[in-house]
N, CA, C and O atoms as a GROMACS GRO file, in nm:
protein
  300
    1MET      N    1   9.686   7.430  16.022
    1MET     CA    2   9.768   7.555  16.015
    1MET      C    3   9.882   7.524  15.916
    1MET      O    4   9.942   7.416  15.917
    2ILE      N    5   9.905   7.615  15.837
    2ILE     CA    6  10.023   7.610  15.739
    2ILE      C    7  10.148   7.572  15.794
    2ILE      O    8  10.178   7.643  15.890
    3GLU      N    9  10.212   7.503  15.772
    3GLU     CA   10  10.372   7.472  15.818
    3GLU      C   11  10.468   7.539  15.722
    3GLU      O   12  10.474   7.514  15.601
    4LEU      N   13  10.544   7.630  15.788
    4LEU     CA   14  10.635   7.706  15.716
    4LEU      C   15  10.761   7.678  15.777
    4LEU      O   16  10.762   7.655  15.897
    5THR      N   17  10.875   7.678  15.706
    5THR     CA   18  11.017   7.675  15.753
    5THR      C   19  11.039   7.819  15.819
    5THR      O   20  10.963   7.914  15.800
    6THR      N   21  11.139   7.821  15.891
    6THR     CA   22  11.193   7.955  15.968
    6THR      C   23  11.222   8.071  15.853
    6THR      O   24  11.186   8.188  15.866
    7GLU      N   25  11.288   8.021  15.748
    7GLU     CA   26  11.317   8.105  15.636
    7GLU      C   27  11.195   8.162  15.574
    7GLU      O   28  11.189   8.281  15.547
    8GLN      N   29  11.069   8.057  15.546
    8GLN     CA   30  10.960   8.102  15.501
    8GLN      C   31  10.873   8.206  15.596
    8GLN      O   32  10.799   8.295  15.555
    9MET      N   33  10.897   8.176  15.716
    9MET     CA   34  10.827   8.269  15.822
    9MET      C   35  10.904   8.424  15.809
    9MET      O   36  10.846   8.532  15.823
   10ARG      N   37  11.029   8.409  15.782
   10ARG     CA   38  11.094   8.529  15.791
   10ARG      C   39  11.054   8.618  15.662
   10ARG      O   40  11.050   8.741  15.664
   11ASP      N   41  11.030   8.548  15.562
   11ASP     CA   42  10.988   8.608  15.429
   11ASP      C   43  10.862   8.685  15.447
   11ASP      O   44  10.833   8.798  15.406
   12VAL      N   45  10.786   8.590  15.524
   12VAL     CA   46  10.638   8.664  15.560
   12VAL      C   47  10.652   8.773  15.620
   12VAL      O   48  10.591   8.873  15.582
   13ILE      N   49  10.741   8.778  15.734
   13ILE     CA   50  10.752   8.896  15.815
   13ILE      C   51  10.806   9.028  15.745
   13ILE      O   52  10.776   9.145  15.770
   14ASN      N   53  10.901   8.974  15.645
   14ASN     CA   54  10.963   9.090  15.548
   14ASN      C   55  10.849   9.157  15.465
   14ASN      O   56  10.843   9.279  15.446
   15ALA      N   57  10.761   9.068  15.420
   15ALA     CA   58  10.654   9.104  15.327
   15ALA      C   59  10.539   9.208  15.416
   15ALA      O   60  10.483   9.310  15.374
   16LEU      N   61  10.528   9.144  15.544
   16LEU     CA   62  10.433   9.216  15.600
   16LEU      C   63  10.485   9.368  15.633
   16LEU      O   64  10.422   9.468  15.600
   17LYS      N   65  10.619   9.371  15.709
   17LYS     CA   66  10.672   9.477  15.724
   17LYS      C   67  10.688   9.585  15.614
   17LYS      O   68  10.677   9.706  15.636
   18HIS      N   69  10.716   9.522  15.479
   18HIS     CA   70  10.729   9.615  15.372
   18HIS      C   71  10.570   9.676  15.333
   18HIS      O   72  10.549   9.790  15.292
   19TYR      N   73  10.493   9.598  15.350
   19TYR     CA   74  10.358   9.633  15.321
   19TYR      C   75  10.299   9.754  15.416
   19TYR      O   76  10.230   9.850  15.383
   20GLN      N   77  10.348   9.719  15.542
   20GLN     CA   78  10.309   9.814  15.679
   20GLN      C   79  10.360   9.940  15.647
   20GLN      O   80  10.290  10.041  15.650
   21ASN      N   81  10.502   9.940  15.612
   21ASN     CA   82  10.560  10.054  15.613
   21ASN      C   83  10.546  10.133  15.480
   21ASN      O   84  10.601  10.242  15.468
   22HIS      N   85  10.482  10.084  15.393
   22HIS     CA   86  10.483  10.154  15.251
   22HIS      C   87  10.334  10.187  15.229
   22HIS      O   88  10.302  10.275  15.150
   23ASN      N   89  10.242  10.116  15.298
   23ASN     CA   90  10.106  10.137  15.265
   23ASN      C   91  10.008  10.184  15.378
   23ASN      O   92   9.890  10.212  15.357
   24ILE      N   93  10.072  10.190  15.506
   24ILE     CA   94   9.993  10.213  15.623
   24ILE      C   95  10.049  10.334  15.699
   24ILE      O   96  10.164  10.343  15.742
   25SER      N   97   9.950  10.427  15.710
   25SER     CA   98  10.009  10.545  15.784
   25SER      C   99  10.032  10.503  15.938
   25SER      O  100   9.968  10.413  15.991
   26LEU      N  101  10.128  10.576  16.001
   26LEU     CA  102  10.165  10.530  16.131
   26LEU      C  103  10.040  10.571  16.230
   26LEU      O  104  10.018  10.507  16.333
   27SER      N  105   9.976  10.660  16.197
   27SER     CA  106   9.851  10.696  16.281
   27SER      C  107   9.723  10.622  16.260
   27SER      O  108   9.623  10.653  16.325
   28ASN      N  109   9.723  10.516  16.164
   28ASN     CA  110   9.623  10.433  16.138
   28ASN      C  111   9.626  10.319  16.235
   28ASN      O  112   9.736  10.266  16.250
   29PRO      N  113   9.526  10.274  16.302
   29PRO     CA  114   9.516  10.147  16.391
   29PRO      C  115   9.546  10.039  16.332
   29PRO      O  116   9.568   9.941  16.403
   30ARG      N  117   9.556  10.026  16.182
   30ARG     CA  118   9.606   9.903  16.138
   30ARG      C  119   9.743   9.869  16.158
   30ARG      O  120   9.780   9.754  16.179
   31PHE      N  121   9.832   9.982  16.151
   31PHE     CA  122   9.966   9.986  16.164
   31PHE      C  123   9.999   9.902  16.302
   31PHE      O  124  10.095   9.824  16.302
   32LYS      N  125   9.922   9.918  16.416
   32LYS     CA  126   9.959   9.838  16.540
   32LYS      C  127   9.914   9.711  16.510
   32LYS      O  128   9.987   9.622  16.554
   33GLU      N  129   9.817   9.675  16.451
   33GLU     CA  130   9.759   9.522  16.416
   33GLU      C  131   9.876   9.462  16.346
   33GLU      O  132   9.917   9.350  16.379
   34PHE      N  133   9.936   9.536  16.246
   34PHE     CA  134  10.032   9.464  16.174
   34PHE      C  135  10.152   9.416  16.276
   34PHE      O  136  10.202   9.303  16.277
   35ASP      N  137  10.183   9.516  16.353
   35ASP     CA  138  10.293   9.489  16.463
   35ASP      C  139  10.254   9.355  16.550
   35ASP      O  140  10.344   9.286  16.596
   36ILE      N  141  10.127   9.324  16.569
   36ILE     CA  142  10.074   9.227  16.644
   36ILE      C  143  10.107   9.082  16.549
   36ILE      O  144  10.155   8.980  16.598
   37ILE      N  145  10.076   9.094  16.427
   37ILE     CA  146  10.069   8.991  16.328
   37ILE      C  147  10.222   8.954  16.334
   37ILE      O  148  10.260   8.840  16.364
   38VAL      N  149  10.304   9.053  16.304
   38VAL     CA  150  10.465   9.024  16.306
   38VAL      C  151  10.513   8.955  16.428
   38VAL      O  152  10.592   8.860  16.425
   39SER      N  153  10.460   9.008  16.544
   39SER     CA  154  10.514   8.958  16.673
   39SER      C  155  10.456   8.810  16.670
   39SER      O  156  10.536   8.729  16.716
   40THR      N  157  10.349   8.763  16.631
   40THR     CA  158  10.286   8.632  16.643
   40THR      C  159  10.374   8.548  16.555
   40THR      O  160  10.414   8.440  16.599
   41VAL      N  161  10.410   8.588  16.429
   41VAL     CA  162  10.511   8.510  16.341
   41VAL      C  163  10.646   8.489  16.412
   41VAL      O  164  10.707   8.382  16.414
   42GLU      N  165  10.685   8.606  16.470
   42GLU     CA  166  10.826   8.591  16.527
   42GLU      C  167  10.806   8.513  16.659
   42GLU      O  168  10.907   8.461  16.708
   43ASN      N  169  10.699   8.501  16.717
   43ASN     CA  170  10.685   8.398  16.846
   43ASN      C  171  10.685   8.259  16.787
   43ASN      O  172  10.737   8.169  16.854
   44ALA      N  173  10.635   8.233  16.676
   44ALA     CA  174  10.623   8.103  16.632
   44ALA      C  175  10.766   8.058  16.575
   44ALA      O  176  10.797   7.939  16.576
   45ILE      N  177  10.847   8.152  16.526
   45ILE     CA  178  10.970   8.119  16.494
   45ILE      C  179  11.075   8.108  16.613
   45ILE      O  180  11.181   8.047  16.600
   46ALA      N  181  11.035   8.176  16.738
   46ALA     CA  182  11.115   8.143  16.848
   46ALA      C  183  11.090   8.000  16.912
   46ALA      O  184  11.182   7.931  16.956
   47VAL      N  185  10.966   7.963  16.913
   47VAL     CA  186  10.928   7.835  16.958
   47VAL      C  187  10.974   7.710  16.870
   47VAL      O  188  10.995   7.598  16.918
   48SER      N  189  10.986   7.740  16.753
   48SER     CA  190  11.029   7.644  16.652
   48SER      C  191  11.168   7.571  16.679
   48SER      O  192  11.244   7.638  16.749
   49ASN      N  193  11.209   7.465  16.645
   49ASN     CA  194  11.327   7.379  16.663
   49ASN      C  195  11.430   7.438  16.573
   49ASN      O  196  11.546   7.443  16.613
   50GLU      N  197  11.403   7.478  16.471
   50GLU     CA  198  11.470   7.494  16.334
   50GLU      C  199  11.568   7.622  16.387
   50GLU      O  200  11.533   7.704  16.471
   51GLN      N  201  11.694   7.617  16.320
   51GLN     CA  202  11.800   7.726  16.336
   51GLN      C  203  11.770   7.830  16.252
   51GLN      O  204  11.746   7.801  16.134
   52PRO      N  205  11.766   7.974  16.294
   52PRO     CA  206  11.742   8.068  16.206
   52PRO      C  207  11.859   8.070  16.086
   52PRO      O  208  11.970   8.020  16.102
   53GLN      N  209  11.824   8.124  15.985
   53GLN     CA  210  11.913   8.130  15.863
   53GLN      C  211  11.964   8.245  15.800
   53GLN      O  212  12.014   8.256  15.688
   54PHE      N  213  11.939   8.353  15.913
   54PHE     CA  214  11.983   8.487  15.850
   54PHE      C  215  12.016   8.560  15.974
   54PHE      O  216  11.980   8.513  16.081
   55ASN      N  217  12.084   8.676  15.969
   55ASN     CA  218  12.112   8.756  16.070
   55ASN      C  219  11.987   8.850  16.096
   55ASN      O  220  11.939   8.928  16.014
   56ARG      N  221  11.940   8.824  16.234
   56ARG     CA  222  11.799   8.909  16.285
   56ARG      C  223  11.841   9.066  16.294
   56ARG      O  224  11.765   9.160  16.271
   57THR      N  225  11.955   9.074  16.328
   57THR     CA  226  12.005   9.218  16.367
   57THR      C  227  11.990   9.298  16.261
   57THR      O  228  11.952   9.415  16.273
   58ALA      N  229  12.023   9.236  16.132
   58ALA     CA  230  12.032   9.312  16.000
   58ALA      C  231  11.884   9.329  15.960
   58ALA      O  232  11.854   9.442  15.922
   59PHE      N  233  11.789   9.235  15.962
   59PHE     CA  234  11.644   9.263  15.969
   59PHE      C  235  11.599   9.375  16.034
   59PHE      O  236  11.544   9.464  15.970
   60ILE      N  237  11.617   9.386  16.190
   60ILE     CA  238  11.575   9.476  16.259
   60ILE      C  239  11.611   9.617  16.231
   60ILE      O  240  11.536   9.713  16.249
   61GLU      N  241  11.757   9.622  16.176
   61GLU     CA  242  11.798   9.756  16.130
   61GLU      C  243  11.727   9.785  16.015
   61GLU      O  244  11.682   9.899  16.010
   62TRP      N  245  11.705   9.710  15.919
   62TRP     CA  246  11.621   9.742  15.793
   62TRP      C  247  11.488   9.768  15.833
   62TRP      O  248  11.432   9.858  15.771
   63ALA      N  249  11.434   9.719  15.907
   63ALA     CA  250  11.277   9.753  15.960
   63ALA      C  251  11.293   9.880  16.029
   63ALA      O  252  11.200   9.956  16.002
   64GLU      N  253  11.366   9.923  16.097
   64GLU     CA  254  11.388  10.064  16.172
   64GLU      C  255  11.401  10.158  16.078
   64GLU      O  256  11.338  10.263  16.087
   65GLU      N  257  11.491  10.129  15.968
   65GLU     CA  258  11.525  10.238  15.890
   65GLU      C  259  11.389  10.261  15.793
   65GLU      O  260  11.362  10.374  15.752
   66SER      N  261  11.312  10.153  15.764
   66SER     CA  262  11.199  10.156  15.676
   66SER      C  263  11.101  10.237  15.761
   66SER      O  264  11.038  10.326  15.704
   67ILE      N  265  11.085  10.220  15.876
   67ILE     CA  266  10.974  10.313  15.972
   67ILE      C  267  11.018  10.450  15.969
   67ILE      O  268  10.936  10.539  15.948
   68VAL      N  269  11.146  10.476  15.989
   68VAL     CA  270  11.192  10.622  15.978
   68VAL      C  271  11.156  10.683  15.855
   68VAL      O  272  11.105  10.795  15.857
   69GLU      N  273  11.178  10.613  15.731
   69GLU     CA  274  11.156  10.653  15.596
   69GLU      C  275  10.991  10.683  15.587
   69GLU      O  276  10.948  10.783  15.529
   70CYS      N  277  10.922  10.604  15.639
   70CYS     CA  278  10.784  10.596  15.638
   70CYS      C  279  10.733  10.720  15.703
   70CYS      O  280  10.662  10.804  15.646
   71ALA      N  281  10.775  10.727  15.825
   71ALA     CA  282  10.725  10.844  15.894
   71ALA      C  283  10.759  10.976  15.840
   71ALA      O  284  10.689  11.076  15.851
   72ALA      N  285  10.888  10.968  15.772
   72ALA     CA  286  10.942  11.102  15.730
   72ALA      C  287  10.848  11.137  15.615
   72ALA      O  288  10.817  11.256  15.599
   73SER      N  289  10.800  11.042  15.533
   73SER     CA  290  10.726  11.070  15.403
   73SER      C  291  10.566  11.104  15.464
   73SER      O  292  10.490  11.175  15.398
   74ASP      N  293  10.529  11.050  15.585
   74ASP     CA  294  10.410  11.114  15.626
   74ASP      C  295  10.376  11.252  15.667
   74ASP      O  296  10.266  11.306  15.670
   75SER      N  297  10.515  11.307  15.704
   75SER     CA  298  10.507  11.438  15.770
   75SER      C  299  10.476  11.552  15.650
   75SER      O  300  10.465  11.671  15.679
   0.00000   0.00000   0.00000
């Protein structure tokens, strides 16, 4: 398995969420599959001993805003 720092794993999450929100419809089953992948990476971060290097709350707010924008564009 590739060893990544917490910051690198957060970058992977950001990239996955960006792709998910801008390229996959909410009604597509792959959208939920990406949620599972993101959860897996987040769980890996949670069990790591490294301290997070950015504010998770800001990321969650950004992700929620992106989902709302994506949903609005699908309608």
